[in-house]
C-alpha angles and dihedrals in degrees: 000000000000092000094059109109111236114230121191110212111203103191130135097206108083094201092056093042091051093048091051092045094051092049092048092047091052090052099051103271128123105227123200120190129216121174098203144009094273094053090044091053091052089053091049093048090052101044130355111234125220091237140000126223103202126190115218097216110056134152111260111359114027122235087251092057091045093050092053091046094050093044089053091052113087091214096055099028094102099045110109113243123203114192117220115202149143088223104101100165118124096240090051091051092051090046090053093049092045090054088062104269114146093209142003129224121192119212129271097046133161125249092241092053091050093048093046092052094047091049090048094054091045090053090049090052091052111110117261112265092211120076101195128133127220130190126192125172095334096319115112127189120189112193093187095059095026091234133140124194133183111205089340093308114120119240129199118232132174118238096260093045090050093053090045093051091045091056094045093049092049089053104037127175092020126114113238120196118221088250092055090049090050089052096048104033105028097029103188097048100152090125100028119102125225089238087069088067091057092052093051092046088053090049091047092054092049091051091048094052109188091004089060086084087077090067101078129191113225105203113241092000113061135248138329133192110218137179089206097070123144102244122202113261092257092062 
């Protein structure tokens, strides 16, 4: 039973929560249900789950507020969050991803889609098997210790941003399309949209600060990591 990934379902509609829980249980997961933010926080304080399925519309604090709160907390920062919502509009998706969600599932969704997305975020969370280190123009990424430094100052990156930066730094000066990045960084991307790449690149640049200038947008083509970036004067 120890190998069953624990999934916290934060959903205020019992019928939906039960349906999700039954399907997760039948597919080798250990679901835990919380009907609002307070109950979810109690579960998180007790045992950290492997992933969180978070409904957008909740009584009290919204899923968006909870996602931001858990991303800001060092203990829960690395737990993958999948937003569940009936809001399928593009601005809402971007808002959910910007709040710290790793993925976004629009209701109604199929069981297979849900399972595929959960497995995908769990794979992305798995530690890197390689332990190499790469340094380009003052930016150093050490896969073994999972650390990133800019001119010897430590930087904080989320798990997906770390993996994205690792791939870009291992293949510098090349232009990578969003589709190529989905293949190489996300792996199983059958349900992940290319727009997700843009959100994570934006988050990566923000985490890198001045060094974010090395992650260039190539219009109409994708992204490139370059050592020949134009840094701000303060760099």
